[in-house]
C-alpha positions as CSV (number, residue, x, y, z in Angstrom):
1,M,0.0,0.0,0.0
2,K,2.7,2.5,1.0
3,S,4.7,1.8,-2.1
4,R,1.6,2.3,-4.4
5,F,1.0,5.7,-2.7
6,R,4.7,6.7,-3.2
7,K,4.7,5.6,-6.8
8,A,1.5,7.6,-7.4
9,V,3.1,10.7,-6.0
10,V,6.3,10.3,-8.0
11,T,4.5,9.7,-11.2
12,A,1.7,12.3,-10.6
13,P,1.1,14.9,-13.3
14,D,2.7,17.7,-11.1
15,A,5.8,15.6,-10.3
16,E,9.1,16.7,-11.7
17,T,11.8,14.6,-13.1
18,I,14.6,14.5,-10.6
19,D,18.0,13.5,-12.0
20,L,20.4,12.4,-9.3
21,A,23.5,13.7,-11.1
22,A,21.8,17.1,-11.7
23,L,20.7,17.2,-8.0
24,G,24.3,16.4,-6.9
25,E,25.6,19.3,-9.0
26,R,22.9,21.6,-7.6
27,D,23.8,20.7,-4.1
28,G,27.6,20.7,-4.6
29,W,27.8,17.0,-3.9
30,T,27.1,17.7,-0.2
31,C,24.7,15.7,1.9
32,G,21.8,17.9,3.0
33,I,21.4,15.9,6.2
34,C,24.9,15.5,7.6
35,G,26.7,18.2,5.6
36,E,29.6,15.8,4.6
37,A,30.8,15.3,1.0
38,V,29.0,12.7,-1.2
39,D,31.0,10.6,-3.6
40,K,29.1,10.4,-6.9
41,T,30.9,7.2,-7.9
42,I,29.5,5.1,-5.1
43,R,26.3,3.1,-5.8
44,C,23.6,1.7,-3.6
45,P,23.4,-0.3,-1.4
46,D,26.7,1.2,-0.1
47,R,25.8,3.4,2.9
48,A,27.8,6.3,1.4
49,A,25.9,6.3,-2.0
50,P,24.1,9.4,-3.1
51,T,20.3,9.4,-2.9
52,I,17.4,11.8,-3.3
53,D,15.9,12.8,0.0
54,H,12.5,14.5,0.2
55,V,12.8,17.3,2.6
56,L,9.1,17.1,3.4
57,P,8.6,13.3,3.1
58,I,6.0,12.0,0.6
59,S,4.2,10.3,3.5
60,H,3.7,13.7,5.1
61,G,2.3,15.4,1.9
62,G,5.6,16.3,0.3
63,R,5.7,16.4,-3.5
64,H,8.3,15.0,-5.9
65,R,9.6,18.4,-7.0
66,W,13.0,20.1,-7.2
67,S,12.0,22.5,-4.4
68,N,11.4,19.5,-2.0
69,V,14.5,17.4,-2.6
70,Q,18.1,17.4,-1.5
71,L,21.1,15.2,-2.0
72,S,21.9,12.8,0.8
73,H,23.9,9.8,1.7
74,F,22.0,6.5,1.6
75,A,22.6,5.9,5.3
76,C,21.6,9.5,6.3
77,N,18.4,9.2,4.2
78,M,17.5,5.8,5.7
79,A,18.2,7.1,9.3
80,K,16.0,10.1,8.6
81,G,13.2,7.9,7.3
82,D,9.9,9.8,7.1
83,A,10.9,12.3,9.8
84,V,10.1,16.0,9.1
85,A,13.4,18.0,9.3
């Protein structure tokens, strides 16, 4: 159920296409959660891999838009979960 809701938000007509590399460039390859550098060559499931974090989580009404995302490490993003920053 949760994954269906998330997929619906990410593919909604008002959702924006978020490219991880472009997000990394926008955010200076710095994690928006811990403030440390993010290595763009690392891939998931490595804990240091770059991921897209929704500042206001989708589960709390956040949208999949450039204004609501930041770059984060995989581990930081997972630790944050659906908490509101």
